[in-house]
C-alpha positions as CSV (number, residue, x, y, z in Angstrom):
1,M,0.0,0.0,-0.1
2,R,1.2,3.4,-0.9
3,G,2.0,5.8,1.9
4,L,0.3,8.9,3.0
5,T,1.8,12.3,3.7
6,I,-0.6,14.9,5.1
7,I,0.3,18.7,5.4
8,V,-1.6,20.4,8.1
9,A,-1.7,24.2,7.0
10,D,-3.0,25.9,10.1
11,A,-4.0,25.6,13.5
12,D,-7.7,24.7,13.1
13,P,-8.4,22.0,15.7
14,A,-11.0,20.2,13.6
15,R,-8.7,20.1,10.5
16,F,-5.9,18.7,12.7
17,D,-8.2,16.1,14.3
18,A,-9.4,15.0,10.8
19,A,-5.5,14.8,9.7
20,L,-4.6,12.8,12.8
21,T,-7.5,10.5,12.2
22,L,-6.6,9.8,8.6
23,A,-2.8,9.3,9.5
24,T,-3.7,6.9,12.3
25,A,-6.2,5.0,10.0
26,Q,-3.4,4.7,7.4
27,A,-1.0,3.4,9.9
28,A,-3.4,1.0,11.2
29,L,-3.6,-0.6,7.8
30,G,0.2,-1.1,8.0
31,A,1.2,1.8,5.6
32,R,3.6,4.6,6.0
33,A,1.8,7.7,7.5
34,R,3.4,11.1,8.0
35,L,1.8,14.3,9.3
36,Y,3.6,17.6,8.5
37,L,2.6,20.5,10.8
38,H,3.1,23.8,8.8
39,D,3.1,27.3,10.2
40,A,0.9,27.7,13.1
41,A,-0.1,24.1,13.1
42,V,3.2,23.6,15.2
43,T,1.3,25.1,18.1
44,L,-1.4,22.4,18.2
45,P,-1.2,20.2,21.3
46,L,-0.6,16.5,20.5
47,T,-2.4,15.0,23.5
48,G,-5.2,12.6,24.0
49,A,-6.0,8.9,23.0
50,L,-5.9,9.6,19.2
51,A,-2.4,11.2,19.6
52,D,-1.3,8.4,21.7
53,T,-2.6,5.7,19.2
54,A,-1.0,7.6,16.4
55,H,2.5,7.5,18.1
56,E,2.1,3.7,19.0
57,L,1.1,2.8,15.3
58,G,4.2,4.7,14.1
59,V,2.7,7.8,12.6
60,E,5.7,10.1,11.9
61,I,4.9,13.8,13.0
62,I,7.2,16.5,11.6
63,A,6.9,20.1,12.6
64,C,8.2,22.9,10.4
65,Q,11.5,24.0,12.0
66,T,11.1,27.5,10.7
67,A,7.6,27.7,12.3
68,L,8.9,26.3,15.5
69,D,11.6,29.1,15.6
70,V,9.0,31.8,14.6
71,H,6.7,30.7,17.5
72,G,9.6,30.2,19.9
73,I,8.6,26.6,20.8
74,A,10.6,23.4,20.7
75,P,9.1,20.2,19.0
76,Q,6.8,18.2,21.3
77,P,7.9,14.8,22.5
78,G,7.7,12.3,19.5
79,V,7.8,15.3,17.0
80,D,10.7,15.7,14.7
81,G,11.7,19.1,13.4
82,G,12.0,19.3,9.6
83,G,11.4,21.3,6.4
84,M,9.3,21.2,3.4
85,V,12.2,20.5,1.2
86,G,13.1,17.5,3.2
87,L,9.6,16.3,3.3
88,L,9.1,16.5,-0.4
89,G,12.4,15.1,-1.0
90,T,11.4,11.8,0.7
91,I,7.9,11.7,-0.5
92,G,8.5,8.7,-2.8
93,E,5.3,7.1,-4.0
94,D,3.2,8.7,-1.0
95,R,-0.1,10.2,-1.6
96,L,-0.1,13.8,-0.6
97,L,-2.8,15.5,1.2
98,F,-3.1,19.2,2.2
99,V,-5.7,20.1,4.9
C-alpha cells in the first residue's frame, strides 16, 4: 500500500483532528503515514487518546523547523523538526494531502 503524507496548513483543531485520524487509520492498515505541521499548526497540542494511538502505530509527525523558531517553541515529544524540502524530497510514492 502506498504511504500517505498529510500537510496540516493551520492551527484549526477540527482540521488537525481529521488529519490525525486519517494518518492513524493509514498506519493501522500497515502503511507509512506522515503528518507535517506547517506554520501555526506547530502550536497544536498532541495529546489525548488519538495522538497516543498515532504514536503507537508509528505515525511520523514532523513540525516545520522555521515555524517552531518563529513561534519560539521546541518540538513536542515524539515530533521531529524538519522542512518542506526534506519532506518533499522523501515523499517517494506517497499520496499527498493538504488540509
